[in-house]
N, C-alpha and C positions, 0 to 999 in steps of 0.2 A: 415569451420567456417568463418564468416564475421560479424564484429560488430564494433561499435564505443565505445571508452573509453573516459569518461569525467573526467577531473581533478577537484578535489574539492579544488579550490583556485581561487582567483580573478585574472583576466587577467593581470592587471597591475603588480601584484606581480610576476606572471610568466614571463612577458616581462622584468622585471628588471634583470632576470638572463641571458637574451640575451646579456647584455652589458659587459660580461667578455671579457678579451683579448683572442686572438686566442690561445696563449700558455696555458692560464688557462683552456680554453675549452678542449684542447687536453689532458691536465693533468686529468680532470675529466673523460673523456672517457676512459683513460688508468686505472684510479682507478676503474671504473665500471667493466672493464675487469678483473682486479686483484681480485675484490670482488667476481667475478664469478669463482674464482679458476683457472684463466688462467695462463699458464706457459710461453706462448709466446704472445706478443702483437706487432702488426705491424701497424705503421702509415705511410700512403702513400699520397703524394700530386699528383693529376692527373692534368697535365698541358696541355694547348693548344699549337699549333705550335709557338705562340709568346712568350711562357714561362710563361704565367699567369696561376694562379691556377683556374681550373674549378670545381674540386670536391676534397673532403677529404675522405679518407677511413681508418677506424680503424678496424682491424680484430683481433680476438683472438680465442684461443682453449679452452675457458672456458666451463662451463656447459650449457650455453645457457639460454634463457628465456622461462619459462613454460607458455604457453598461458592460461592455466587454472588459473594462478595467475596474469594475465596481468592487471586486473582491480585494484588489490591491488598494484602491482609494478609500474604501470604508472598512476593510477588515484588518488593517494593520495600524495600531496605535503606537506612535513613537518612530515609525519608519515611513513618514509621508513621502509621496512621490516628489514633493517639492525640494526635498533634500538634495536630489541629484539633478535638478533642473533649475537654471538660474534665471530664465526669462519667461515672460508671459506672452504667448502668441507672437504675432508678427510684429508687435510693438517692442518686443524684448524689454518689457517692463520688469523690474526687479520683483521677485516673489517675497511674500511675507511669511507664509506658513512653512514650517519645517518639521513639525512633529505630529501632524494629523489630528490635533486636538480640537480644531475649530468647530467641526461638525458636532462634537459632543457638547459644546457649550450652548448649543441651541436648546438643550434640555434644561438649562437654567431659566429659560423663559416659560416653558410648559412641559407637560409630561408626554405629549404626542407630537411628533414632528414628521412632516412629509417633505421630500424633495421631489418636485415635479420638474423634470428636465427634458430638454430637447437638444440633440446634438446632430451635427451634420457629419455623415460618413459617406465620403464620395459625393455623389449627387443627391443622396437621399437624406431626409430628415427623419430621425427616429426619436421617439419619446418614451420615457420610462418614469415609473413612480417608485421611489425608495421611501420606506417608512420605518419608524422605530418608536418604541415607547420606553419611558423611564423605568418601568418595572421589568423590562428585559434589556438591560443596558448594553449587552454584548451581541445583540441580534438585530439585523435589519432585513426587511422583506423587500425584494425586488420583483417588479412585474412590468410588462409592456403597458403602454398607454396610448390613446389616440394621438396621431402625429400632430405636432404643433406647427405653427406657421413660420417660426424662426428659431434659431438657437437661443438658448438661455435657460435660466433656472429660477424656479419659485420655491422658496422655503416657507412652509406654512406650519406655524406652531399653534396648537390648540390646547384646551384644558390648561390655560395659563396659570402661572403662580401669582399670588397676591402681590408680590413685590413688583410685578410688571406695571402696575398702576403708577409707579413713580415716573414712568416715561410720559405720562399724560401732560406734564408741564413742558409744553413744546419748546418754550424759550430756553429752559434749562437743558433739555435733551439736545437741541440743536447746538447750543453753546458747547456742551460736553463733547459731542461728535466733532465739532469744528476744532476743538483743541486736540483731539486724538488723531485727526487726519490732516491737520494744518500743513505739515511739511510735505506730505505725499501729494496733496492737492496742488501745492506750489510747484512740485517737481513735474506733475502731469496735469497741466491746467485743462486738458480736454475731458477729464473725468467729471462726472456729475453725480452727486449724492443728494437725495431728497428724503426728508422726514415728514410724513403726513402732508406732502406737497410743498413743504418749505425747503428751499435750497440750503444745504450745509456748505456755506461759503465763508471761510475764515475772514476774507477781506471785509465782509459786511459787519461782522461782530468784533473785529479787532480795532483798537484805537491807534496803535503804533507798533512798528516792528524795528528792532535795532539789532544789528549783527556785530559780533566781536570775534576776533581771532585770539585764541589762547595758545600760548607756547609754554610747554612744561620743561622742567630740567631734563636735559638729555636730548632736547630738540623735538619731542613729540608735539603735534599741534592738534587742535580741535576748533570747531566753530561753535560759538554760543549765540543762539538766536533767541532774543527776548521779545515775546509778543505780549503787549498790554491789551486787555480786553475791555470792551465798553461796559460790560455788566458783570456783576459778581455772580459766581456760580460755584457749586460744590465741585472740588477738584482743582481749583485754581491754587496758585502758589506752589506749583510742583516743578521739579527738575526732571526732565525726561532725557534718558540716553537713547539716541537714535542713530541709525546707520545713514549713509548718504542718500538712500532712497526714501528717507522719511519714515522708516518703520520704527515704532516704539519698541525698544528692547527691554527697558526697565524704567521705573520712575519711583521717585521718593519725594518727600518734602524738600523744598529748596533750602530750607533752614535760614531764609532771609525774608524779612518783612519789608514791604515797600515803604511803610510809614506814612503813606498818602492815601490809603484806602484803595489802592489800584489792584485789580485782579490781573494776574499775569501767569504765563507758563514760560519756563526757560528750557530750550531744547539744546542739548549738548550733542553735537554731531561729529562722528569720526568713523573712518573705515576700520578702525581698530576694535570698535565695540562689539561687532558680531562674534569675533573670536573670544572676547572676554565674556560675552553672554553664554557661549557654548561651554566655557570652562566654569560656568556658574559663579564667575568673579563679580559680576555687577550686583548680584543680590547680597554680596557680602559687604557692600558699601565701604565704609572707612576701614574695615578689617583687612581689605586687600590693599597693599601699598600702592599699586598702580592706579587703582580706582580712586583711592584717597587723593592722589595728586590731581586728578581731573576734578574731583569735587572741590578741593581747596581752591584751585584756580578759578573754577566757575563761581563759587561763592564770593571770592574776592572781587571779581568783576561785577557781580550782581549788586554787592553792597555799594560799589562805586557808582554804578548806574543809578540807583535810587538816591544816593547822596547827592549826585549832580542834579537830580530832579527836585531836590528840596527847595531850591530857589524858584522853581516854577510855580505856576498857579495850582491851587488846590484842586481836588476832584470836584468839589462843590462849584468852584469858579468856572472850571472847564465845562461842567455840565450846563450851567446857566448860559455861558457864552454860546454853546451849541444850540440851546433852546431859543435864545434871542435871535441868533443868526437865521433861524428857520422862520421867523415871523415876517409878515408883510410890513410895509411901511406904515400902513394905518394901524396895524396891531401894535407896532412899537410905540406909535404916538399915544395910543390908549393906555399902554402899560406905563409910559412915562407920566401921563396925567394922574394915574392911580397912585404912583409912587410920590408925586408932588403933594397930592392931597393928604397922603398918609404922613409925610414929613411935617406938613403944616399942623396936623392934629396932635403932634407930639407935645 
């Protein structure tokens, strides 16, 4: 099989999706894998001898891409197959994508993108290669490939953009991905995501989680989940609107400072939010009366949450308690002796 697939959308609209941040592009590729019922997703940066990123590879063990559906899957922007399908494979996991934009955000990482995929059709495993370039934003090439050993997809992005080097800070990237997938990984604990071999596990990088139930005038309810993180990172202090499956629908600044130097993300969860997102109401923030009610209620609880923490130990005190707790008995004795000598010298 060899053919070209043409996207039914204006080139400038497609190119606008190329301007996502590298982390947002990685997020979309991971969601695509999860929507294909993947249980394990691996993100790897391929670097040159100087340490710069030369390529990005995202692999999964999902169901793969059926070339017979390639025209529909890749050729229709704004009419994703996921709009009319609510579950993902036999697990009936909720799906994230609805508009078919995820595959185009791969071009935010680099100008050349290949999807190397294997799908099971009946008792056969069939493999295909789909490829596209940023200079032809509405055209994808499809061709047969040697059969793989198991279903799954590898997305390989080359000729990467300079901004991709921002992903080289592994601690920052893992923390950012953990914040973006925290609720979904909590809902589906069998899913595994790895970045350069490091597990993206919110439990490891979070300090504490607190849940609150919000009740608005009129009886509408929502859950507010506040996750405090162990380390500071770009993107903390955000309020995220999510659906019950843990999918991020919209986010903005929480508008609340912890006052204690604590990094946090607040997740506002309600089955009402997908409908508000479809109406473009969430992006209006306070300008939409219903959204403003949710925001006001969430911020009120957040302020009370951090006010109640004001009497607790400072970030500095907690950090040192954790460090001391990790020391051996002999190490603690040595530290105590050092402190005593320092006090005598005052």
